N, C-alpha and C positions, 0 to 999 in steps of 0.2 A: 271306898268312896273315890270317885274320879276327881282329877284336878280340874278346876274351872279357871276361867280367866281372872276370877276375883281372888284367887289365892295369892297372897303376898309373901315375899321372903321374910324370914325372921330378922328383925332389926337387932343387930348386935353392935357392940362397941367397935368392932373391927370395921363393920360396914359404915358406921357413922364417921370414924376416923378417915376412912378412904374417901368418903364423899366430901368431907371438910377439906382434906388435902387437895382434892381435885378443884373444889370451889376456890381455894386460896390461889392456886396456880392460874386459874382462869381470871380471877379478879386482878392479879398482878399483871397479867398480859394486857388486860383492858386499861388499867391505870397507866401502864407504860405507853400504850398507843395514844392515850389522851395527852400525856405529857409531851410526847414527840410531836403531835399535831399542834399543841399550843405554843411550844417553844422552838419549833423548827423555823429556819429562815429559807424562804423560797429561792432567794438568790444564791444561797450556798449549794443548792441542788444543781443549779446550772453550771457554776464554776466551783471546783473544789478549793482553789487557791484564792478565794475572794479576800480582798483587803478591807476589813470593816473599820480600821482605824481612821480612815479618811472620811467616812460617812458622818460621823458625829464627833464633836470635840470631846476631849476627855472630861469626865465628870469629876469634880473636886468636892469631896465631902468634908464638912467641918471647916 
């Protein structure tokens, strides 16, 4: 019998584990990129030695 395009590889636990590992890595990269975009400061990209202490007074809790 000839192989057709509809033949699928056998799904084994190794294949599942490999796919899950790859998915976790990709998800981690995506979450890291989102966090960097959310919490990055545009002014810190322009100057690496920006002094943020003068921009806002110190917050006192309690």
